[in-house]
C-alpha positions as CSV (number, residue, x, y, z in Angstrom):
1,M,-6.8,11.8,-13.0
2,L,-3.3,10.9,-11.4
3,V,-2.6,13.3,-8.5
4,P,-0.7,13.8,-5.4
5,L,-1.8,12.1,-2.3
6,R,-2.0,15.3,0.0
7,P,-5.4,16.8,-1.8
8,I,-6.8,13.0,-0.9
9,L,-5.6,13.5,2.7
10,E,-6.8,16.8,2.9
11,T,-10.7,15.3,2.0
12,T,-10.1,12.9,5.0
13,E,-9.6,15.6,7.1
14,R,-12.6,17.6,6.2
15,L,-15.3,14.7,5.9
16,N,-13.5,13.0,9.2
17,Y,-12.9,9.6,7.6
18,A,-9.7,7.3,6.7
19,V,-8.9,6.7,2.8
20,G,-7.6,2.9,2.1
21,A,-4.7,2.5,0.5
22,F,-3.8,-0.5,-1.3
23,N,-0.9,-2.2,-2.2
24,V,-0.1,-3.8,-5.8
25,N,2.5,-5.9,-7.7
26,A,1.6,-6.2,-11.1
27,V,-0.3,-4.2,-14.0
28,C,-3.4,-6.3,-13.6
29,Q,-3.8,-5.8,-10.0
30,A,-3.4,-1.8,-10.4
31,E,-6.3,-2.3,-12.9
32,A,-8.7,-4.0,-10.9
33,A,-7.6,-1.6,-8.3
34,I,-8.9,1.6,-9.8
35,R,-12.0,0.3,-11.3
36,I,-13.4,-1.3,-8.1
37,H,-12.7,2.8,-6.8
38,E,-14.5,3.5,-10.1
39,I,-17.5,1.5,-9.4
40,F,-17.7,3.1,-5.9
41,H,-16.5,6.6,-6.7
42,C,-13.8,6.6,-4.2
43,P,-10.6,8.2,-4.7
44,A,-7.8,5.8,-5.3
45,V,-4.5,5.5,-3.2
46,L,-2.4,2.6,-5.0
47,Q,0.8,1.8,-3.0
48,G,3.6,0.1,-4.7
49,A,6.3,-1.1,-1.7
50,D,9.9,-0.3,-2.6
51,L,11.0,-4.1,-3.1
52,A,7.5,-4.5,-4.9
53,N,9.4,-2.2,-7.6
54,G,12.2,-4.3,-7.8
55,F,9.8,-7.3,-8.4
56,M,8.1,-5.2,-11.2
57,G,11.4,-4.5,-12.5
58,G,11.8,-8.1,-13.4
59,R,13.4,-9.5,-9.8
60,R,11.6,-12.9,-9.2
61,D,13.9,-12.5,-6.4
62,F,12.8,-9.2,-5.0
63,M,14.1,-9.4,-1.9
64,N,17.5,-9.2,-3.4
65,A,16.4,-6.2,-5.9
66,T,19.1,-4.0,-6.8
67,L,18.6,-0.3,-7.2
68,E,18.5,-0.5,-10.9
69,D,15.8,-3.2,-10.6
70,K,13.7,-0.8,-8.6
71,R,14.0,1.8,-11.2
72,R,12.9,-0.4,-14.0
73,G,10.0,-1.5,-11.9
74,A,9.0,1.8,-11.0
75,R,8.8,3.1,-14.4
76,N,6.7,0.0,-15.2
77,I,4.1,0.8,-12.5
78,A,4.0,4.2,-12.6
79,E,3.5,4.3,-16.5
80,A,0.7,1.6,-16.2
81,V,-1.0,3.8,-13.5
82,A,-0.4,6.9,-15.3
83,R,-2.3,5.5,-18.5
84,I,-5.3,3.9,-16.6
85,A,-5.6,7.3,-14.6
86,K,-5.5,9.3,-17.5
87,D,-9.1,8.8,-18.5
88,S,-10.5,8.1,-15.1
89,P,-13.2,9.8,-13.4
90,I,-11.8,9.7,-9.8
91,P,-8.1,11.2,-8.6
92,V,-5.8,8.2,-8.0
93,A,-2.5,8.7,-6.3
94,L,0.6,6.3,-6.5
95,H,2.3,6.1,-3.3
96,L,5.8,4.6,-2.8
97,D,5.4,2.1,0.5
98,H,8.3,1.4,2.8
99,G,11.2,3.6,0.4
100,R,14.4,2.2,2.0
101,D,16.4,5.0,1.5
102,F,16.7,8.4,-0.1
103,D,17.7,6.7,-3.7
104,S,15.2,4.5,-3.8
105,V,12.7,7.0,-2.8
106,K,14.0,9.3,-5.9
107,A,13.8,6.5,-8.4
108,A,9.8,6.3,-7.4
109,I,9.8,10.3,-8.0
110,D,11.8,10.4,-11.2
111,A,9.3,7.0,-12.5
112,G,6.1,9.3,-11.5
113,Y,4.8,8.2,-8.0
114,T,3.2,11.2,-7.0
115,S,3.5,10.4,-3.4
116,V,6.3,8.5,-1.6
117,M,7.2,7.4,2.1
118,I,10.8,7.3,3.3
119,D,11.0,4.9,6.1
120,G,13.3,5.8,8.9
121,S,12.1,4.5,11.5
122,S,14.8,1.8,12.2
123,L,17.2,4.8,12.5
124,P,17.8,7.1,15.8
125,L,15.2,9.9,16.0
126,E,17.9,12.7,15.1
127,E,18.8,10.4,12.0
128,N,15.3,9.8,10.9
129,I,14.5,13.6,10.9
130,E,17.2,14.3,8.9
131,L,16.8,11.5,6.2
132,T,13.1,12.2,6.1
133,R,13.9,16.4,6.0
134,E,16.1,15.5,3.0
135,V,13.4,13.4,1.1
136,V,11.2,16.1,1.8
137,K,13.0,18.7,0.1
138,Y,13.7,16.7,-2.8
139,A,10.0,15.2,-2.7
140,H,8.4,18.7,-2.6
141,G,10.1,20.4,-5.4
142,F,8.3,18.2,-7.6
143,G,5.3,18.5,-5.8
144,V,5.0,15.1,-4.8
145,T,3.3,14.0,-1.1
146,V,5.8,12.7,1.6
147,E,5.0,10.2,4.4
148,G,7.6,9.4,7.3
149,E,7.8,6.8,9.8
150,L,8.3,6.9,13.6
151,G,7.8,4.0,16.1
152,V,8.4,0.4,14.8
153,L,5.7,-1.8,14.1
154,A,6.1,-5.6,15.0
155,G,5.4,-8.0,12.0
156,V,7.5,-8.8,8.4
157,E,6.3,-6.8,5.1
158,D,9.3,-7.4,2.5
159,H,12.5,-5.7,4.1
160,V,10.5,-4.8,7.2
161,F,10.8,-6.8,10.1
162,S,10.4,-6.4,13.7
163,L,9.6,-9.0,16.8
164,S,8.1,-6.0,18.8
165,S,6.6,-2.7,18.3
166,T,8.2,0.4,19.8
167,Y,5.1,3.0,20.2
168,T,5.1,6.0,18.9
169,R,5.9,9.1,21.6
170,P,3.3,11.7,20.9
171,L,5.9,14.6,21.5
172,D,8.6,13.2,19.2
173,A,5.3,13.1,16.4
174,L,5.1,16.9,17.1
175,R,8.8,17.5,16.7
176,F,9.1,15.0,13.7
177,F,6.2,17.3,12.1
178,R,7.7,20.6,12.9
179,Q,11.5,19.8,12.0
180,T,10.9,17.8,8.3
181,G,7.7,19.6,7.1
182,V,6.5,15.9,6.4
183,D,3.0,15.6,4.9
184,A,1.8,12.5,6.5
185,L,3.3,10.3,9.6
186,A,3.1,6.4,9.6
187,I,2.5,6.1,13.5
188,S,3.3,2.8,15.7
189,Y,0.0,2.3,18.0
190,G,-0.5,-1.8,18.0
191,T,-1.0,-2.8,14.3
192,M,1.4,-5.5,12.8
193,H,2.7,-6.2,9.5
194,G,2.1,-9.8,8.1
195,A,-1.3,-12.1,8.4
196,N,-0.3,-13.0,12.3
197,K,-1.3,-10.1,14.0
198,G,-2.3,-11.8,17.4
199,K,-6.1,-13.2,18.0
200,D,-6.9,-10.0,20.3
201,A,-4.5,-7.3,18.6
202,K,-5.5,-3.7,20.1
203,V,-4.9,-0.7,18.7
204,R,-4.1,2.3,21.0
205,K,-6.2,4.7,19.6
206,E,-5.3,7.4,22.2
207,I,-1.6,7.6,20.8
208,A,-3.2,8.8,17.5
209,I,-5.8,11.2,19.4
210,A,-2.8,12.5,21.3
211,I,-0.5,13.3,18.5
212,K,-3.8,15.0,16.4
213,E,-4.7,17.2,19.4
214,L,-1.0,18.0,19.4
215,L,-0.9,19.3,15.8
216,R,-4.4,20.9,16.1
217,H,-3.0,23.0,19.2
218,E,0.0,24.0,17.2
219,G,-1.6,25.0,13.7
220,I,0.1,22.1,12.1
221,E,-1.8,20.4,9.4
222,G,-0.2,17.1,9.2
223,Y,-2.0,13.8,8.4
224,L,-1.9,10.3,10.6
225,V,-1.1,6.9,8.5
226,S,-2.0,3.5,10.0
227,H,0.3,0.6,8.1
228,G,0.0,-2.9,9.2
229,S,-4.0,-2.9,9.2
230,S,-5.0,-5.7,7.0
231,T,-8.3,-7.5,8.6
232,V,-7.2,-11.0,7.4
233,P,-11.0,-12.4,6.7
234,G,-11.3,-15.8,8.5
235,Y,-13.3,-16.9,5.7
236,I,-10.7,-16.2,3.2
237,V,-8.1,-18.1,5.4
238,D,-10.4,-21.0,5.6
239,E,-10.8,-21.6,2.0
240,I,-7.2,-21.2,1.5
241,N,-6.5,-24.0,3.8
242,D,-9.8,-25.8,2.2
243,L,-7.8,-25.7,-1.3
244,G,-4.3,-27.2,-0.1
245,G,-2.8,-24.1,1.7
246,K,-1.5,-24.2,5.3
247,L,-1.7,-21.0,6.7
248,T,-2.0,-21.2,10.5
249,D,-2.6,-18.7,13.5
250,S,-4.0,-16.0,11.0
251,H,-5.5,-12.8,12.5
252,G,-5.7,-9.2,11.7
253,I,-7.3,-6.0,13.1
254,S,-10.7,-6.0,13.9
255,L,-12.7,-3.9,11.4
256,D,-14.3,-2.3,14.1
257,Q,-11.4,-1.0,15.4
258,L,-9.9,0.3,12.1
259,K,-13.7,2.1,11.5
260,E,-13.0,4.0,14.9
261,V,-9.9,5.4,14.2
262,G,-10.7,6.7,10.8
263,H,-12.7,9.2,13.0
264,L,-10.0,9.6,15.8
265,G,-7.3,11.3,13.6
266,I,-6.0,8.4,11.4
267,A,-5.8,9.4,7.5
268,K,-5.1,6.7,5.4
269,I,-5.0,2.9,6.5
270,N,-2.6,0.6,4.8
271,V,-3.9,-2.7,3.7
272,D,-1.7,-5.3,1.5
273,T,-2.6,-8.8,3.3
274,D,-6.3,-8.7,2.5
275,I,-5.6,-8.6,-1.0
276,R,-3.0,-11.2,-1.4
277,L,-5.2,-13.4,0.3
278,A,-8.0,-13.0,-1.8
279,V,-5.9,-13.4,-5.0
280,T,-4.2,-16.7,-3.5
281,R,-7.3,-18.2,-2.7
282,N,-8.8,-17.4,-6.4
283,V,-5.8,-18.8,-7.7
284,R,-6.1,-22.0,-6.0
285,L,-9.6,-22.3,-7.0
286,L,-9.0,-21.6,-10.3
287,F,-6.5,-24.6,-10.3
288,S,-9.0,-26.8,-8.3
289,R,-11.9,-26.2,-10.8
290,H,-9.6,-26.7,-13.8
291,P,-7.3,-29.1,-12.6
292,E,-5.8,-29.9,-16.6
293,L,-4.1,-26.1,-16.1
294,R,-1.8,-27.7,-13.9
295,K,-0.3,-29.0,-16.9
296,D,-0.4,-26.2,-18.9
297,E,2.6,-25.1,-21.1
298,K,2.1,-21.4,-19.8
299,L,0.3,-22.0,-16.1
300,G,2.2,-25.2,-14.9
301,P,4.9,-23.0,-13.9
302,V,2.5,-21.0,-11.6
303,W,1.3,-24.4,-9.9
304,D,4.4,-25.8,-9.4
305,L,5.2,-22.8,-7.4
306,I,1.9,-23.1,-5.4
307,E,2.5,-26.6,-4.6
308,A,5.9,-26.3,-3.3
309,N,4.7,-23.4,-1.0
310,P,1.5,-24.2,0.6
311,S,2.0,-21.9,3.6
312,A,2.7,-18.9,1.3
313,F,0.0,-16.4,0.0
314,D,2.0,-13.5,-1.4
315,P,1.3,-13.8,-5.2
316,R,5.0,-12.8,-6.0
317,V,5.7,-16.2,-4.7
318,Y,4.3,-17.8,-7.5
319,L,3.5,-15.1,-10.2
320,A,7.0,-15.2,-10.7
321,A,6.4,-17.9,-13.4
322,V,4.6,-15.3,-15.4
323,M,7.1,-12.1,-15.5
324,D,5.9,-10.7,-18.9
325,T,2.3,-10.8,-17.4
326,V,3.3,-9.3,-14.1
327,M,5.4,-6.6,-15.8
328,Y,3.7,-5.7,-19.1
329,N,0.0,-7.3,-18.9
330,D,1.2,-9.3,-21.6
331,I,-1.6,-12.1,-22.0
332,P,-0.4,-15.1,-24.2
333,S,-2.7,-17.7,-24.1
334,A,-6.4,-17.9,-22.9
335,S,-5.3,-19.8,-20.0
336,V,-3.1,-16.9,-19.1
337,Q,-6.2,-14.8,-19.5
338,L,-8.1,-17.2,-16.8
339,L,-5.4,-16.3,-14.5
340,V,-5.3,-12.7,-14.6
341,D,-9.1,-12.8,-14.3
342,A,-8.7,-14.8,-11.1
343,V,-6.2,-12.0,-9.7
344,K,-8.4,-9.1,-11.1
345,D,-11.3,-10.5,-9.3
346,G,-9.0,-11.2,-6.0
347,V,-8.0,-7.5,-5.6
348,M,-11.4,-6.2,-6.0
349,E,-12.9,-8.3,-3.7
350,G,-10.4,-7.6,-1.3
351,I,-10.4,-3.9,-1.7
352,G,-14.1,-3.3,-2.3
353,R,-15.1,-4.9,0.9
354,L,-13.4,-2.4,2.7
355,L,-14.1,0.8,0.6
356,V,-17.7,-0.1,1.8
357,E,-16.4,-0.6,5.2
358,F,-14.7,2.2,5.5
359,D,-17.4,4.9,4.4
360,Q,-15.5,6.2,1.4
361,I,-18.1,5.6,-1.5
362,G,-19.0,8.5,-3.3
363,K,-16.0,10.2,-1.5
364,A,-14.0,11.0,-4.9
365,R,-16.1,14.1,-6.2
366,F,-14.9,15.9,-2.8
367,V,-11.3,15.7,-3.5
368,Q,-9.9,19.2,-5.4
369,Q,-7.8,17.6,-7.9
370,K,-4.6,19.4,-7.8
371,T,-1.7,18.6,-10.2
372,L,2.1,18.0,-9.0
373,E,2.9,21.8,-10.6
374,E,0.2,23.1,-8.4
375,M,1.5,21.7,-5.5
376,R,4.9,22.1,-5.8
377,D,3.8,25.9,-6.0
378,F,1.7,25.4,-3.0
379,Y,4.9,24.1,-0.8
380,L,7.0,27.0,-2.4
381,K,4.6,29.1,-1.0
382,E,4.6,27.4,2.5
383,E,8.3,27.8,2.6
384,K,8.4,31.6,2.6
């Protein structure tokens, strides 16, 4: 069942754990992500980044995606997720990651997303609060969950870029929740976007603890989110390089730290890079085991893009050669089916290991599955 994100977050509070939230950039990735959650009986949080919607709308150079590209792509992924989730026994939320502005958020909600993030972290605090408040007012009118961001993470993810971090101030976080009415808040506390987080990246768990304690003291129900939290498995990086890739200085956040903060106030842990790496390793392995595919009519262009970009691990770099498959799951040949299978296996590997590590197994049955209409009524009562 497709549900808003908030009921899933409420369950993390009751059971004292964090739910993994996983980015997808193709219909087949969404299928695989939901399937692995079903296997482990976990609630599923799928994320489509703002520019990923542009990619799903057919924009190969997604960094330059227009609002119309995003509208089209948001519809593509939302319709696919809704179709898959309709008969699924687990709750599934579809969340917009790093919404760039109000129009991008509106496009996602209008398309069928059940949760959105508005990223005003680069703005002065007052402007961030005002923008987030505007999004909350619009989204809650549809029962849609809203996540904001306060503080700046270092690293690179789509259009989000910063050389250094600005940690979230707990008192600012408290004010942010009070003045915006936001459901969840992404905080900056030592994590980083991308595959190069530093060999000994340290999470400042005391920031999460302090914010959560302030919220509890003031009787505010709010949830904290950890962005830039991929673990960057070394074995996958090594395998990519063994297969011709050129990834250097690739380090993630340690599993031990992520597992700990899941019991210290963090409700959602965002993961993207781990999935990208597993998918890229699998696709490289496919071409290594079946070199004849390098000349295949459909897959040859995929191989050419991989060869031309040995340091790239984002599947969008090479999947741009098969956009109909990305956008509509169109599988015109047996060779494309092999590619889709490799991608899906990578998604399931990247997600499955973390579902186990984050202690999510069997948690689906504890989620009170509320519809968007029920959440809309909830928000209306909260306003009175």
